[in-house]
N, C-alpha and C positions, 0 to 999 in steps of 0.2 A: 653419306649413308654407306655403311659397310655391308659386305656380303656375309650371310650365314654360311656355315660349313656346307650345308646342303646346296645352297646356291653356288658356292665355289665349285663343288663337284659337278653340278649341272652345267656350269659354264665350260668346264674342262671337257665334259662329254659333248656338249653342243659344238665345241670348236672343231670336232672332226668333220662337221658339215662343210668346213672351209678348206679341207685338204684337197690337193689336186689329184683326186682319184674318184672313180665311181664306187658308190657304196654297194656292196653285195647284199643279198637278202640276209645272210648270216650277220653282217655288220649292222644292218637295220634292226634285226632281232636283238643283238647284244646291246645296242644303244637304247632301245625301248626298255629292255629289262633293267639296265643300269639306272635310267631315269625313273622308271616306275618304283624302284626300291627306295628312291629318295623321298617319295610321298609328297612331292610338290605338285600342285594343280597344273594341268596343261596350260591354263591361261597364264600362270606365272612363268612357266617355261617359255611360252611364246614371248612374253615381255623380256625375259632374260636374253633370248635370242636376238630380238629386234633392237633392244635398247642398250644392251651391254656387250654381247659377243660380236654382233654384226659391225658396230662402229669401229671396233679395234681390229677386226680381221678382214674387213671387206676388201682391202687392197690385195690380200692373198688370192682373191678370186681371179686376179689378173697376172699373178706371178708365173713366170716361165722357168722358175728355178728347178723344176723337176718335181717328182712325187715326194711329199713329206709324209712321215709316219705319224707325227704328233707335233704339238706345240709345247714349248717349255711351260710347264704348269705355273711355276712361280712368276715368270715373266708375264704370262697371260693374265693372271689374277692381279698383278701390279698394274698392268695397262688398263684393265677394266676399272679397278679402284680409282686410278687417276682420271680416267674418262668420266666417271660418275661425278667428279668434282667440277667438271667444265660445263659451260653452257652448250646446249644441244642445238647447234645451228645447221640447217640444211639436212638433217638426218632423215626427215620424212621423204625428201626428194631422192636421196641416195637409196633408201629402202625401196621406194616405188620403182626405181630403175633397175635395181640389182637383186631384189629379193628372190626373183625367179630362179636365180642360180643356186639357191639353197632350199627353197620351200618345197621342191618336189620330193627330195629325200626326207625332209622334215615331215611332210604329210604322211609318208609311209611309216615313219617312226611313231607319229601320234596315233595312227590307226592300230599299230601293234600294241601300243600302250592301252588303248581302249579295249582291245581284245583281252589283255591281261586282267583288266578289271572285271570281266564277265565271269 
């Protein structure tokens, strides 16, 4: 199953949750606005984060390589597309154990998106 253009953009945006830095309130606002403009439901964004972005970037949560500013977009989308073709083994366990490293910032982004809808 291939990604739509909006889903690709969302994955690229969501990848910033895996960078080795703390998100500022301005970055949370920027991410919320970028994702809101894509008009994808929050539930779909949750699914993209958990099932597509997290599996290919979770190892970055342990990287000591220093602060990264971004992920290569083409490589990221290629990795996600490749991952979608593979069986999903042990992903639920990995998510259960590591999700807390990204869900705090993600919760803030989702709240900002909800505020934009009002």
